[in-house]
C-alpha positions as CSV (number, residue, x, y, z in Angstrom):
1,M,128.9,133.5,100.4
2,E,131.6,135.7,98.8
3,T,132.5,138.6,96.5
4,T,133.2,138.3,92.2
5,T,133.2,140.8,89.6
6,S,132.1,141.1,86.4
7,T,132.6,143.2,83.2
8,S,130.4,145.2,80.6
9,N,131.8,147.4,77.9
10,G,134.9,146.8,79.8
11,I,133.8,148.4,83.5
12,I,134.6,146.5,86.2
13,S,131.1,146.1,88.7
14,P,132.1,144.5,91.6
15,T,129.1,141.8,92.4
16,L,127.8,140.3,96.0
17,Q,126.8,136.1,95.4
18,L,125.0,134.5,97.1
19,H,125.6,130.3,97.4
20,T,122.5,128.4,97.8
21,T,124.6,124.9,98.3
22,N,122.7,122.5,99.9
23,I,119.0,124.1,99.5
24,P,116.2,121.7,99.8
25,D,115.1,120.7,96.3
26,E,111.3,121.9,97.0
27,N,113.8,125.4,97.0
28,P,116.0,125.3,93.6
29,L,117.0,129.0,93.5
30,A,120.4,129.4,91.9
31,A,123.0,131.7,93.1
32,M,121.5,135.0,93.0
33,E,124.2,138.5,92.1
34,L,123.5,141.7,93.5
35,P,125.5,145.1,92.7
36,L,128.0,145.5,96.2
37,P,126.9,148.3,97.7
38,S,129.1,151.4,97.5
39,F,130.6,151.3,100.6
40,L,132.0,147.6,100.5
41,S,134.9,147.7,98.8
42,L,137.4,144.4,97.7
43,K,139.9,145.0,100.8
44,R,140.1,143.7,103.6
45,H,138.3,145.8,106.3
46,C,138.1,145.9,110.7
47,F,135.4,143.0,111.0
48,G,137.1,140.7,112.7
49,N,139.4,138.2,110.9
50,S,137.8,137.3,107.6
51,A,139.5,137.4,104.6
52,P,139.4,140.8,102.0
53,G,136.0,140.4,100.1
54,E,134.2,138.7,103.1
55,F,130.8,139.3,103.4
56,F,131.6,141.3,107.2
57,L,128.5,140.8,108.5
58,A,129.3,136.8,109.3
59,S,132.6,137.9,110.7
60,C,129.5,139.6,113.4
61,P,126.8,137.4,113.4
62,S,125.9,139.2,117.0
63,I,124.7,142.3,114.4
64,V,122.7,140.3,111.8
65,L,120.7,138.3,115.0
66,H,120.3,141.8,116.6
67,L,118.5,142.7,113.3
68,L,116.5,139.6,112.6
69,T,115.3,140.7,116.0
70,T,114.3,143.9,115.8
71,C,113.4,144.1,112.5
72,D,109.3,142.2,113.0
73,L,110.2,139.4,110.3
74,S,107.4,136.7,110.4
75,P,108.7,133.1,110.6
76,R,107.8,132.7,106.8
77,D,110.7,135.7,106.5
78,L,113.3,134.1,108.5
79,A,113.0,130.7,106.6
80,N,113.1,132.6,103.6
81,L,116.7,133.9,104.6
82,E,117.4,130.3,105.1
83,A,116.7,128.6,102.1
84,T,118.6,131.2,100.5
85,C,122.0,131.8,101.5
86,S,123.6,128.9,103.7
87,F,124.6,131.9,106.4
88,F,121.3,131.2,107.7
89,R,121.2,127.6,107.4
90,K,124.4,126.7,109.5
91,P,124.8,126.3,113.2
92,A,125.6,129.8,115.3
93,N,127.3,128.6,118.2
94,F,124.9,130.9,120.4
95,S,123.1,129.5,123.4
96,P,121.7,128.3,125.0
97,D,121.5,125.8,121.7
98,L,124.8,126.0,120.1
99,Q,123.2,123.3,117.1
100,L,120.6,126.1,116.2
101,S,120.5,128.6,112.8
102,I,120.6,132.0,113.4
103,S,117.5,132.3,111.8
104,E,116.3,129.8,114.9
105,V,117.8,131.6,117.2
106,A,115.9,134.6,116.5
107,A,112.7,133.4,116.4
108,L,113.6,131.8,119.7
109,D,114.2,136.0,120.9
110,I,110.8,137.0,119.6
111,C,109.5,134.3,121.4
112,Q,111.1,135.2,124.7
113,K,109.3,138.3,124.3
114,K,106.1,137.5,124.6
115,A,104.2,136.9,127.9
116,V,102.4,134.1,127.4
117,F,105.9,132.6,126.3
118,E,108.0,134.3,128.6
119,R,106.5,132.3,131.6
120,M,106.9,129.1,130.4
121,G,109.1,126.7,131.6
122,E,112.3,124.7,129.7
123,E,109.7,121.1,129.6
124,D,106.8,123.4,127.8
125,R,108.4,125.3,125.5
126,Q,110.4,122.0,124.6
127,D,106.8,120.4,124.3
128,I,105.0,123.2,122.4
129,K,107.9,123.3,120.5
130,R,107.1,119.5,119.6
131,K,103.3,119.8,118.7
132,C,104.5,122.8,116.5
133,G,106.8,120.9,114.3
134,G,110.1,121.2,116.3
135,S,111.1,124.4,115.3
136,W,111.2,127.6,116.7
137,K,110.0,129.1,113.5
138,L,106.6,127.2,114.0
139,V,106.4,128.2,117.5
140,L,106.8,132.1,117.0
141,R,104.1,131.3,114.4
142,F,102.0,129.5,116.9
143,L,102.2,133.1,119.3
144,L,101.5,135.1,116.2
145,A,98.6,133.2,115.1
146,G,97.3,133.7,118.2
147,E,97.7,137.4,118.5
148,L,96.2,138.3,115.8
149,G,93.4,135.8,116.5
150,C,92.3,137.4,119.5
151,R,94.3,140.7,120.1
152,R,95.6,138.9,123.3
153,E,98.0,141.7,124.5
154,K,96.8,144.6,122.2
155,S,93.6,147.2,123.4
156,Q,90.7,145.9,122.2
157,A,87.1,147.1,122.6
158,L,84.2,144.4,123.2
159,A,80.4,144.7,122.5
160,G,78.7,142.4,125.1
161,P,74.8,141.9,125.1
162,G,74.4,144.7,126.6
163,H,77.5,145.6,128.5
164,S,80.7,146.5,127.1
165,I,84.6,146.0,128.3
166,A,87.4,147.7,126.0
167,V,91.3,146.6,127.4
168,T,94.5,149.1,127.2
169,S,97.6,147.9,125.5
170,K,98.9,148.0,129.7
171,G,96.0,146.5,131.1
172,V,93.7,147.8,132.4
173,V,90.0,147.4,132.0
174,Y,87.1,149.4,131.5
175,S,83.3,148.5,131.8
176,F,80.2,150.1,130.9
177,G,76.7,149.9,130.6
178,S,73.6,147.4,131.6
179,N,74.7,146.2,135.6
180,T,72.4,144.0,136.7
181,S,73.9,140.7,137.6
182,G,76.8,142.9,138.3
183,Q,78.8,142.1,135.0
184,L,80.5,145.5,134.8
185,G,82.7,144.3,137.8
186,Q,82.1,147.7,139.9
187,G,80.7,146.0,143.2
188,T,77.6,147.4,142.3
189,V,74.5,146.6,140.3
190,E,74.1,150.3,138.7
191,D,74.2,150.7,135.1
192,T,76.4,153.7,133.6
193,W,77.3,154.8,130.4
194,Q,80.6,156.6,131.0
195,P,83.3,153.5,130.8
196,R,85.0,153.5,134.1
197,P,88.0,151.4,135.4
198,I,88.1,148.7,137.6
199,R,89.5,149.6,140.5
200,S,89.9,145.8,142.3
201,L,92.3,144.6,139.2
202,T,95.0,147.3,139.9
203,G,97.9,145.8,139.8
204,I,97.0,143.2,137.6
205,R,97.5,143.4,134.1
206,I,94.9,142.0,131.4
207,I,95.3,140.3,128.5
208,Q,92.0,139.6,126.8
209,A,88.6,139.5,128.1
210,A,85.2,137.5,126.9
211,V,82.0,138.9,127.1
212,G,78.6,136.7,127.2
213,A,74.7,137.5,129.2
214,D,75.3,139.2,131.8
215,R,79.0,137.8,133.0
216,T,82.1,138.6,131.8
217,M,85.3,136.7,131.8
218,L,88.8,138.1,131.7
219,I,93.0,136.7,131.4
220,S,95.6,138.1,132.7
221,D,99.0,138.0,131.7
222,A,100.1,134.8,133.9
223,G,96.8,133.1,132.6
224,E,94.8,133.6,135.8
225,V,91.2,133.9,135.1
226,Y,89.0,136.0,137.1
227,A,85.2,136.8,136.3
228,F,81.9,138.0,137.3
229,G,78.3,139.0,136.7
230,K,75.2,136.2,136.9
231,D,76.9,133.1,137.5
232,C,75.0,131.0,135.2
233,F,75.6,127.1,134.6
234,S,78.6,127.4,131.8
235,Q,80.5,129.4,135.3
236,P,82.6,128.0,137.1
237,G,83.7,127.7,140.6
238,L,82.2,130.8,141.8
239,E,79.7,129.5,144.2
240,E,77.4,126.4,144.7
241,D,74.0,129.2,144.6
242,Q,75.4,129.7,141.1
243,E,71.3,130.6,140.0
244,T,70.9,133.7,142.4
245,K,74.4,134.7,143.2
246,L,75.5,138.2,142.1
247,I,79.6,138.4,141.6
248,T,80.0,141.9,141.6
249,T,84.0,142.3,141.1
250,P,86.0,140.1,139.6
251,Q,86.8,137.0,141.4
252,R,89.3,134.3,140.7
253,V,88.1,131.0,138.9
254,K,89.2,128.2,141.2
255,S,88.3,125.4,138.1
256,L,91.8,126.5,136.2
257,T,93.8,127.7,139.2
258,E,96.0,124.6,137.2
259,I,96.0,125.5,133.7
260,F,97.3,128.5,132.4
261,V,94.8,130.3,129.9
262,V,95.8,132.5,127.1
263,Q,91.7,133.2,126.3
264,A,88.0,132.4,127.1
265,A,85.0,131.8,124.9
266,I,81.3,131.9,125.8
267,G,78.6,130.5,124.4
268,Y,74.9,130.6,125.8
269,H,75.2,127.3,126.8
270,F,79.4,126.6,127.5
271,T,82.3,128.6,128.3
272,A,85.8,127.1,126.4
273,V,89.0,128.8,127.7
274,L,93.0,127.5,125.0
275,S,95.8,127.0,127.2
276,R,98.9,128.8,126.4
277,E,100.0,125.5,124.8
278,G,97.3,125.3,122.1
279,R,94.4,122.6,124.1
280,V,90.8,123.3,124.6
281,Y,89.4,123.4,127.7
282,T,85.5,123.5,127.8
283,L,82.8,123.2,131.4
284,S,78.9,122.8,130.9
285,W,76.6,121.5,128.5
286,G,78.7,117.6,128.1
287,K,75.3,116.2,128.5
288,D,75.2,113.2,125.5
289,E,79.3,114.3,124.5
290,R,78.5,117.7,122.6
291,L,82.0,118.7,123.9
292,G,84.0,115.8,123.7
293,H,83.4,114.6,127.0
294,G,80.4,113.1,128.8
295,T,79.8,114.9,131.6
296,D,76.6,116.2,133.0
297,R,75.9,119.8,131.3
298,N,76.2,121.9,134.7
299,C,79.1,120.3,135.1
300,V,81.2,123.2,136.2
301,L,85.2,121.9,135.8
302,P,87.1,121.7,132.7
303,H,87.5,118.8,130.9
304,P,90.0,118.8,127.6
305,L,88.6,118.1,124.2
306,L,89.2,115.2,123.1
307,G,89.4,113.5,119.7
308,A,91.4,114.8,116.7
309,L,92.8,118.2,118.7
310,E,94.4,116.3,121.3
311,N,98.1,117.0,119.9
312,I,97.0,119.3,117.7
313,P,98.3,123.2,119.5
314,V,95.3,125.7,118.5
315,V,95.8,129.1,118.6
316,Q,91.9,130.9,118.8
317,I,89.0,129.8,119.5
318,A,85.0,131.2,118.7
319,A,81.9,130.6,120.6
320,G,78.5,130.5,118.8
321,F,75.0,130.0,120.9
322,C,75.8,126.2,120.6
323,Y,79.6,125.4,119.1
324,L,82.6,126.0,119.0
325,L,85.6,126.7,116.4
326,A,89.1,126.3,116.8
327,L,91.8,127.4,114.5
328,A,94.4,124.9,115.1
329,C,98.3,125.5,113.7
330,Q,100.0,122.6,112.0
331,P,103.3,122.3,110.2
332,T,101.8,122.2,107.0
333,G,99.5,125.7,107.7
334,M,96.4,126.7,109.1
335,S,93.3,124.7,109.7
336,V,89.3,125.0,111.8
337,Y,87.9,122.5,113.3
338,S,84.3,122.6,114.6
339,V,81.8,120.9,117.7
340,G,78.6,121.4,118.4
341,C,75.1,121.9,117.0
342,G,75.0,121.6,113.2
343,L,72.0,122.6,112.2
344,G,72.1,125.2,109.8
345,G,75.2,123.8,108.2
346,K,77.7,126.3,110.9
347,L,79.6,123.7,111.3
348,G,80.7,124.0,108.0
349,H,80.7,120.2,106.9
350,G,78.4,120.2,104.4
351,S,75.0,118.8,105.9
352,Q,73.1,119.8,109.1
353,T,74.6,116.8,111.3
354,S,76.2,118.0,114.7
355,E,79.5,116.7,116.4
356,K,80.3,115.1,119.5
357,Q,83.8,115.8,119.2
358,P,86.0,118.3,116.8
359,R,86.2,117.8,113.3
360,L,88.7,119.3,110.3
361,I,86.5,121.5,107.7
362,E,87.8,120.2,104.5
363,E,86.6,122.1,102.7
364,F,89.1,125.0,102.8
365,S,91.5,122.8,101.1
366,V,89.1,122.4,98.0
367,L,89.2,126.6,98.3
368,K,93.1,126.4,98.6
369,M,92.5,128.7,101.4
370,E,94.5,128.9,104.2
371,P,92.4,130.3,107.1
372,V,94.1,132.5,110.1
373,M,91.0,134.4,111.7
374,I,87.7,132.7,112.6
375,S,84.5,134.2,113.8
376,A,81.8,132.5,115.0
377,G,78.3,134.4,115.0
378,T,75.0,133.2,117.0
379,W,74.2,130.9,114.2
380,H,76.8,131.7,111.2
381,A,80.4,131.7,111.3
382,A,83.7,133.2,109.2
383,A,87.1,133.4,108.1
384,V,89.6,135.6,106.5
385,G,92.3,133.5,104.3
386,R,95.4,134.4,104.6
387,D,95.2,135.3,100.8
388,G,92.5,138.0,102.1
389,R,89.2,136.4,100.7
390,V,86.7,135.7,103.4
391,C,84.3,132.8,103.0
392,T,80.8,132.8,105.5
393,W,78.8,129.8,106.2
394,G,75.7,128.5,108.7
395,W,72.3,130.1,108.6
396,G,71.9,132.6,105.8
397,R,68.8,135.0,106.9
398,F,68.8,138.8,106.2
399,G,71.5,137.9,104.1
400,C,74.7,137.9,107.2
401,L,77.0,135.6,104.8
402,G,76.8,138.0,102.1
403,H,75.5,135.8,99.0
404,G,73.4,138.3,98.1
405,T,70.4,136.2,99.2
406,G,68.6,134.8,102.9
407,E,70.1,130.9,102.3
408,S,71.9,128.7,104.5
409,E,75.0,127.2,103.0
410,L,76.8,124.1,104.5
411,A,80.0,125.0,103.7
412,P,82.0,127.7,104.1
413,K,82.3,129.7,100.6
414,V,83.8,132.5,99.3
415,V,81.9,136.0,100.0
416,E,82.4,137.4,96.0
417,G,81.4,140.8,96.9
418,L,84.6,141.3,98.5
419,K,86.5,139.4,95.6
420,D,88.8,143.2,94.9
421,V,88.9,143.5,99.1
422,K,91.9,142.2,101.2
423,A,90.2,141.5,104.5
424,V,92.7,140.8,107.5
425,H,89.7,140.5,110.2
426,V,86.0,139.8,110.7
427,A,83.4,139.8,112.8
428,T,80.1,138.2,113.4
429,G,76.9,138.3,115.1
430,D,73.2,137.9,115.5
431,Y,73.0,137.4,112.1
432,T,75.6,140.4,111.3
433,T,78.4,140.3,109.8
434,F,81.9,142.7,109.3
435,V,85.4,142.6,107.6
436,V,88.0,144.7,108.0
437,S,90.5,145.7,105.0
438,D,94.2,146.1,105.4
439,D,93.6,149.8,104.2
440,G,91.4,150.3,107.1
441,Q,87.7,150.1,105.1
442,V,84.7,148.4,106.8
443,Y,82.4,146.6,104.6
444,S,78.9,145.5,106.9
445,F,76.1,143.0,105.7
446,G,73.0,141.3,106.8
447,S,70.2,142.1,109.7
448,G,69.9,146.1,110.1
449,E,67.4,146.1,113.1
450,F,69.0,148.1,116.1
451,A,70.8,150.2,113.9
452,N,73.9,148.4,114.3
453,L,75.0,148.3,110.8
454,G,76.6,151.1,110.4
455,Q,74.6,152.3,107.4
456,G,72.8,155.4,108.4
457,D,69.4,156.6,109.2
458,E,68.0,155.9,105.6
459,D,68.8,152.1,105.7
460,E,67.8,151.8,109.9
461,D,66.4,148.4,110.0
462,E,66.4,147.0,106.7
463,S,68.9,143.8,105.5
464,T,72.0,144.5,103.6
465,L,72.2,141.2,101.3
466,T,76.1,141.9,99.7
467,P,78.9,143.6,101.7
468,K,78.3,147.8,101.7
469,L,80.6,150.0,102.8
470,V,80.5,151.5,106.6
471,S,80.8,155.2,104.6
472,S,80.1,156.8,107.9
473,L,83.1,155.7,109.3
474,K,85.2,156.3,106.0
475,E,84.4,160.0,106.8
476,M,86.0,159.7,110.0
477,K,89.5,159.2,108.2
478,E,91.0,156.8,110.6
479,R,92.0,153.5,109.8
480,V,90.0,150.5,111.3
481,V,91.8,148.1,112.8
482,H,89.2,145.8,114.9
483,V,85.1,145.7,114.6
484,S,83.1,143.6,118.1
485,L,79.3,143.4,117.8
486,T,77.1,142.2,119.9
487,N,76.4,138.5,119.7
488,S,73.1,137.3,121.3
489,I,69.6,136.1,120.6
490,S,68.4,138.2,123.5
491,W,69.6,141.5,123.3
492,G,69.4,144.3,120.6
493,G,72.8,144.8,119.0
494,H,75.6,147.3,119.0
495,T,78.7,147.4,117.9
496,F,82.4,148.9,117.9
497,A,85.0,150.3,115.6
498,M,88.3,150.5,117.0
499,T,91.2,152.6,115.2
500,E,94.7,152.6,114.7
501,S,95.1,155.8,116.9
502,G,93.1,153.7,119.6
503,T,89.9,155.7,119.3
504,V,86.7,153.4,119.4
505,Y,83.8,154.7,117.7
506,A,80.6,152.8,118.5
507,F,76.8,153.1,117.5
508,G,73.8,150.1,117.8
509,T,71.5,149.7,120.7
510,G,72.1,152.2,123.4
511,D,69.7,151.7,125.6
512,R,71.8,150.9,128.7
513,G,74.7,152.8,128.1
514,Q,76.6,150.2,126.3
515,L,77.5,152.4,123.3
516,G,79.7,154.3,126.0
517,V,77.6,157.7,124.7
518,E,74.8,159.5,126.1
519,L,72.0,160.1,124.3
520,G,68.5,161.4,124.8
521,D,66.2,160.7,126.8
522,S,63.9,159.4,123.6
523,L,66.9,157.9,122.2
524,T,67.8,154.4,122.4
525,E,70.1,153.1,119.8
526,R,72.5,155.8,117.8
527,A,72.3,155.0,114.3
528,E,75.6,156.7,113.2
529,P,79.4,156.6,114.7
530,A,80.1,157.9,117.7
531,K,83.1,159.2,119.9
532,V,83.7,156.9,123.3
533,V,85.2,159.4,125.5
534,G,86.7,158.1,129.0
535,I,88.8,155.8,127.7
536,D,92.7,155.6,126.5
537,L,93.9,152.5,124.0
538,S,96.3,154.0,122.1
């Protein structure tokens, strides 16, 4: 990198030239000339021992490193810097590895700010680096993809079957709604519509939550798993008498103490957890090797998913009624694997065949779409691509796939009704789908039963076959960033929409207080979104 001068009509104009020697063939960029800033003159400056005309930041790489780690650059941005300038490719002489480029050191520094990575030992760090492709930039992509998929370490509001859980960015947990099995974790079995913090978790920072029928799981920043509510066969390691014992306060799941867990997903027949290293474990429903292991269906010990995902790190898992999706991170990009019951085509392989072990969904390659987020509804699934496209597949009843009919799709299909929308988030439930665009608008389609589409009284209980803007949320004049809806066949659905400011709006079924909004004596649901008070998710 050096400065030169060029002339035009006799006027001398200094320029900054970025050399591109030794650039890989797959990115053959020519030297790029940029106008030199007015403050940078062609004379010796006071930064180090650099020669006249040198790019002065090169003599003080610590400043460059600080900029790279504080400007919220993506792994792709860091890779582009290396591709276009030799300064960012050569060894930076920084600890812990003097041979790392300054972009690699920046990626490592950003990784170390993540709670999940911070607690890793050096051996574990090197192992995940190897699995991700041998680059700290790829490790950073792995961590960021996990945060995007399940809002890890960020605030979230989850609409469970009859009850609701909210987690603040500081790790405080609120619960409200149905509590017949102690699934609110408040030490009682009394319902409440008012969000209340779970006091017994004081001092424990929760970073992720999962909700199921009459049960709740929470993940701490130390990788610990806490569970409470009805102890179904898919709920591990709490009590021997699983059918009658109720757990009314959070208890540590003993069978998972040896696994540093970062996400949990609850299906109807099973529970799945994801380790910080990207390995998926399943509990229960192992009969006939449905989930990659041949244990009894009531087995409460975690077993790793076998087959294709054994050496591929996973960043997000999503559980449907009887199947599991896994978003995997590979050096070449993101991909989706599925396992479990294939009826209706919800595994996305072009057939209704069930899969005993994880299998790659190949249709995304055909569509030239890189998935970055997945959602598993009860009977149908969805994914968001890096380019903002949305794909849906599985059972299509009530138009929940958004393709204009009630027909099923056996493989991922792009939702044409969203072709002018760049999606950043998708959520699926029981024959219902929500999509959030990059400008904070919300679209919904599928079953309108229980008023959980948010489309207003005129469309109550009606099906919406193609994506329709949720105008009632647009009128709030706040940018929505996340939607959660009930994913269960045994409860009326309700929905949460969380805005950028941390405000939560609720609509749908609220007969057990699950909306966090007090309804009149004769009301059981709310068609228009209402603000949930009593929790601060900013």
